N, C-alpha and C positions, 0 to 999 in steps of 0.2 A: 930815851933810848928806843930806837925802832926795833921791832921784832925782825928776826932774820927772814929773808925772802926764800920761798920754796920754789926752786926752779924745776917744776914738773909740768909736763903737758902731754896731751893726747891729741892726735890728729887723724882723721879718717880720709883716705883717698881711694877712689875706685880705679881699678885696672881692668883689663879685658876679661880676666877670669874670676874676678870677685873684688873683695875689699881688703885694703891694708890698713890696720890700725897701728900707727907709729907712736911710740912712747919715748919720752926722754926724762932724765932726772932719776931720782930714787923711787923705786917701786916698793913701798912699804905699807905699814898699817894705815898711815895717814892718807896715802895716795891711791891705794888699791881700789877704793870705791869709785874713783873717777875712771879708772880703766874698766872696771866692771860695767859702769853705765855706758861707756863707749862701745864695749863689746855687745851689750844688750841692744843698743840702738842699731848697730850694724846688723845683728842677727834678725831683727824685726824686718829688715829690708830684703831678707832671704837671698843672700849672696850664694853663688855656687861654691865659693871658697872664702875663707877668712884667714888672713895672715896677721899675726901680731909681731910687729917689728920692734925688737928690744935692742937694736944696734946702739942707740944712744942712752941706754939705761946704765947708770953708774953703780947702782946697788939693787940687788934683787933679793928681797926678804922672802921668808917662807910663805907669807900670806900671798905674795905675788905668784909664787909657784903653785900654790893651791888654786888660785884663781885661774891659772892656765889649764890645769887639769879639769876643773869644773867646766870651763868654757869648751874644752875638747869634748867632754862627755855630752854636753848639751847640743853642740852643733854637728859633731861627727856623723850621726846617722843620716843627716840630710845634706851635709855639705862638707867639703874638705876643710881641715883646720891645720895650721902650721905656725911655728914660731921661728923667728930669726934671732939667733943668739950665738955669739961667738966671743971667746975671751974669758978672762978670769971673773968678770962681774956677772955674766949671764950664762954663758955656755957651760962653764965649769960646774956651777951649782946644779944645773939641769942634768948634767952627766953624773955627778956624784950621788944625786938622789934617785937616779934611775928614771927620771921623768922623760928623758930622751928615748926610752923604750916604749913609752905610752903615747907621746905626742911627737909628731914629725918636727924635728929641729933642723934648721938650715943655717949654714955659716954666713950666708949673705942674702939680701933681698933678691938679687938677681937669680940665685939658685932656687929660692922659693918660688919666684915668678915663673922660671923655666919649668919647674915641676907642675905648677898650677896650670900652665898653658898646655902642657902635654897630656893632661888628664881629661 
């Protein structure tokens, strides 16, 4: 019997105003270190802005939310930080926990990029 496959991934792509780190799958205790590594790698390149796109995340565990707060605290003094999250899997937990009052949360990547470009 084969173990179940974990459909999780992280991809970085640069845009005019900074870098987008796109995430897909379940963001939980097993996968959060991969996102943390991707964020750290992007931050080392000193972008003007870093956007974490959770549009394709199916499940956002508390460890993922903690990671977003930590990333915000580490990057915010020197660069803009935002999260794209909408819907019951990502946007709702961020609102229910009040994280959306700490971190800029956008409903779409286009909205985040528009804000990033206008800053």
